[in-house]
N, C-alpha and C positions, 0 to 999 in steps of 0.2 A: 240424162245419162252422159257421163264424161267418156268420150271415145278419143283416145290419144292420137289416133290417126287424123283427127279433124283439126288440122293445123291451118294457119292463115294461107290464103291463096298466094303462092309464089310462082305461078305458072309463067309469069313474064320475066322471072329472074333466071340467070344461068344456074344449072344444076351444080350443087356443091361437090367439091372433090371428095371422093370416098375417104373416110378416115376411120380406121378401126383401131382397136387397142387390146393389150393384154395387161392385166392388173393383178399380179401376184402379191400375196402377203409374205414378207420375209420372216416367217416363223419356222422355216425349214427349207431344205433344198427341193427343187422341183422333182415330182415323180411322174410316172407315165401318164396319169390322168391330167396333170398340169400341162404336159407337153401336147396332149391331144388338143386342149383348148388353144394353146399358143399356135399350134400348127394350123388349125382350122381358121383362126382369126387372121393369121398371116396370109393364108391362101385366098381368103375372101378379099383382103386388101389388094393383093397382087392381081387377082382376077379382074378387079375394077380399075387397075392402073392407079390405085390410091396410095395412101400412106398408112403405115402400121406404127402405132405409138406404144410406148411402154409407160406404165404407171406403177409405182411402188406403193402399195397400201400399207404404210408403216405407222399408222396412228395408234394401234393397240400395243402399248408398251409391255404389257404382260406377256403377249404372244411373240412379239418380234425379237429376233436374236441378233446381237451385234455381228456385223460382217456378213450376214446372210443375204442381204441385197446384192452384194458383189458376187457371191456364189451363184445366185440366180442369173445375173448378167452373163457370167462366164458359161453357165450351162446353155443359155440360149445361143450364145456365140458359137459354142462347140457344135450345136445342131443347125447352124447356118441361118438362124432366125435373127436377122439384124433389124433394129428399129431405125426409124427415119428421122426422129427428132430427139433431143436430149430427154432422158427419163424425167417424169414428173414425180417428185416425192411428196406425199401428202403432208408430211410434217413441215414442209417449207411453205405451206399455203394456209396456215391457220387463220390469217386475217380474212381470206376469202370466205371461209366457213363462218367466221363471226359475223361478217356482213350479211350472209344469207340468213343466219339466225335472227339478226336484227330485223330483216325484212319480214320474216315469219312472225316475229313478236309484234310487229306493227299492225299485222292483220288481226290480232287477237286470237290466233289459232293455237297458241302454245299455253301449256300450263305445267307447273312444277309437280313432280310426283315424288312422294316420300316413302313409298312402299319398299320394304326390305325384300331381299331375294326369297326369304322364307314365306313372306306374305304373298308375293307374286306366285310362287309355286303352289300355295294353298288355294288362292282365290282365282287364278286365271283359268279360263276354260279352254279345252283343246280346240284347235282349228286346223284347217287344211295346211297351213303354212307355219304351224307352231302355236304356242300358247297365246291366247287372246286376253288382253288386259281387261280387268273387270270394271274399270272406270272409277275406282274408289276416290281418287284425288281430283277428278275432273272438275268439280265445283267447289273445291276447298280453298282456292286462292292462296296456296302456300307460297312463302318466299322462295325465290329461285336458288338462293345460295346453298351449295352442297346438296342439291337435289337434281335428279334427272329431269329433263324437259321433254314433254310429249306433245305430239301434233294431233289435234283433234281431227277425227274423220266423221263423216255422216253416213247416211244410208244410200249414197250414190252407188250405182253400178259402174265399175271401171272396166275397160276392155282395151286390149291391144292385140295386134295381129303378129304372131311369131312366125318367122320364116321357116322353121322346122316343126314347131309344135302346133301350129294353127292358131285360131282365135282363142284367146284366154280372157276369162271374165271372173270378176269377183264382186261381191257386195262388201264395201269397205268395212262398215261397222260389224257385219256378221262374220266376215272371213279374215279380217286383218286386225281391226281394233285400233285404238289410239296407240301410236308407236313412238319410241324414243328417238329424238333427233339430236339431243345433246346429253352427254353422260354426266353423272354426278361428279366425276373426277375433272370436269372442266374441258373435256375434249369432245369434238363432234362425233356423233354416232355414224356408223357405216352408211346408213341410208342417206343422210344429209350430205356427207362428204362425197359419196359416189355421184349423187345428182349434180352437185356443183362441178365436180371434175369432168363429167361427160360434156357439160356445156363449155367449160373453160378450155378443153382440148378440142372442141369442135367435132366430137365423135358423131359420125353419121350412122354407124351400125355397131351394136355390141354383140359379140359372139362369146358365149360363156355356157357353163353347165346348167342342166335342168334343175339342180338343187337351188338355183337362184331365181327361179320363176316367181316365187312369192316376193322376193326383194324387188323385183321389177315393178310390181304394183306400188310399193311404198316409194321407190325412187321416182317413179313417174308422177306420183301424187305430189311429192315435194317440188318437182319441176313445174307442175301445173300451178301450184301456189306461188312459185317464184316467177312465173311467166317465162320459163325457159323452154327453148325449142328442144324437144327430146329426140333421141336417136331411134332407129329401127332396132329390132332384136331378133337374134337367132339363138335358141337354147339347145345345146348339144346333149346327146345321151351321155351318161356317166360311164366311165370304165369300171367294170365290176371284177373283183378277184374271184378265184375259184370257189371261195366260201360264200359268195353272194353279196359280200360287203363292197361298198364303193372304195376305189383306191383314193386314199386321203392321208394327210399327215396324221390325223387323229387315229386312223387305223394302221399306222406305222407302215405305210406303203414305202418300198425301198426307193431311194433317190435314183434318178437316171444317171447312167454312167457315160461320160464323154467318149470312152473307148468303144462304146456300142452305139454311137450316135446314129449311124446308118440303119442299124437294126431297129432302134427305137422309133425312128421316123416311119419305117415300113410297117411296123406293128400298128402305129397310129393310123396310117393310111388304110390298112386293112379294116380297122375298127370304124373308119369313116366310109367304108364300102367304096373306096376308090379303085380297088382291084389292081394294085401295083404288080407288074409282071415279074416273073421269076428271074428274068434277066438282070433285075436290079439288085439281086442278092450279091452282096460284096461290093456294090458300087459306093462311091464316096458321097458325102453329104450334098455337095453341089449338084451332082448328077441326079440324085433322088429328088431334090427340091425342084430342079428344072423340069423333070418329068411331071412331078405333082402339080406345078403351076400350069403347065401346058395342058394337063388333062383334068384339072379340078372341075368336078361336077357337084355342086351343092345339092342337087336333087337326089343324089344317091345317099346322102347322109340319113341314117335311120331315124325315124321319128320317135321310137320308144325311149323311155327315160334311162335305160341302162343297157350296155352291151358288154359281153364277156371279153376279157383280154385273151387274145389268141397268140401263140408263138408264131414267129415268122420262120417258115420252113424253107 
């Protein structure tokens, strides 16, 4: 069994400085659900006297919109969430992803996949984290050119301890399947890029939404194959709209308004069960964040996968 908490003994080494991060995709402006993640990760970093870093996940050319990264930076600044190092843009680190791919290739763990989207839809089986690849191309030894590259997985059980969701387990072949690490358009897939980025930025804890629990298994498997020291994880509940759908860009969640920055922060603190006092109504961003940092209690964050958006009264 691969348990990702079983890392080399570093008891004689000084504890690393806490390093958290927020990693938005510039496909649209931040919405309240995005702010919830940014705020929780910022508070965790400040509570540990650590550093809070920003990464712009801008590899997906089809989704990313010109100028949107700057919009996101301004939104974060308007809400008082200032990062401690220059932002890391994924498109500026393609060589690092290519090096990681070469290391995986050298282990014999990769294979080219020529399946079309239609074939994948028809032949993949449903799994807890999405469709599971049928393995059609696993033993075909296809040329890599113009094909996606998949990482082989076995029947190992993988586990990690999540700070809010508890111990998470999966059987890789049964629950995840061989997954894409390099896209047919010549760009790294999210799981590979994210694994490399966490290590490159020295991230010690990832705070993000529950919708990425499944991705954690894949990213940690990549880290394991690359012999990278992985971070700890805390997966937040998702903010849900009144109709029961999660707040997301795909569901047309409205962007957060800088003019309502204080109210936005208070709504997020309510969702995180931090119980901000009514006296903060109308307070400026700096005062709200000072209170939140002084009173941050991660044990109050709900463990369920979704919480309703409530107005701040």
